[in-house]
N, C-alpha and C positions, 0 to 999 in steps of 0.2 A: 766807178764803179767796177770800170776794168779788170781794174787790179785784183777787185774783190773775187768775181768768176775765176782768173787766174790764180786764184790761190795766192796771191800774194800780198798778204796777211799784215806781213813786219813794215813793206815798204809802205801800206795805207796807214798804219799806227804812228806812222813819222807825220804826215798829213792831215790827220784826223783822229777826233774821240769819237770812239766807234760805241753808242749805247745799243743793245738787243732789250726788248722786252714782247713778252707775249701777252694777248691779249682775246684768247678767238683765234686771232693771226698771229705772225711772227711779224714785229715791226723794227726793222735793223737804223738806227739816227746816225747819219756820219756828220758832224760838226766839226769843221774848219778848223784847227789851232790857228794859224798867221797868215799872211798872204794876201794879195790883193784878192782872191779868189771869195776870200772870206768878206769882206765887200760888198760882194754882189750876193753870194749867197749864204744864210747863216747855215742852212742846215739843207740834209738831203735825207728822206724817210726812204724808206723800202719797204714797201710791204709783201710778204709773200706767203701764198697760200697755205692755210690748216697745216699740209701736210709736208711742205715746203719743195715742194716739186715744180712752182713754178711764178714767176713775181706777179703783183697781182695791180701793184702800182706805185709808182715812184710818185715824192711828194719834194718839189724842192720849193725851199721858204728862204724868203729872199729879208735881209735886216731889220727892213721896213711890217713886215709882219705880212707882204700879200705871199 
């Protein structure tokens, strides 16, 4: 998340697949491409306020579905 906030999208895209979607709010899903961390977290979802002014929620999804 710090790479995204620092504007280092190229470095972020090397490690993650980035999938944005808009459903009343913007949700950015980061899915780890490879590595040990992919075994701990399958994806991270960042929920932003409708005006994109702040983060509303961060959801960390484990491979088991938790």
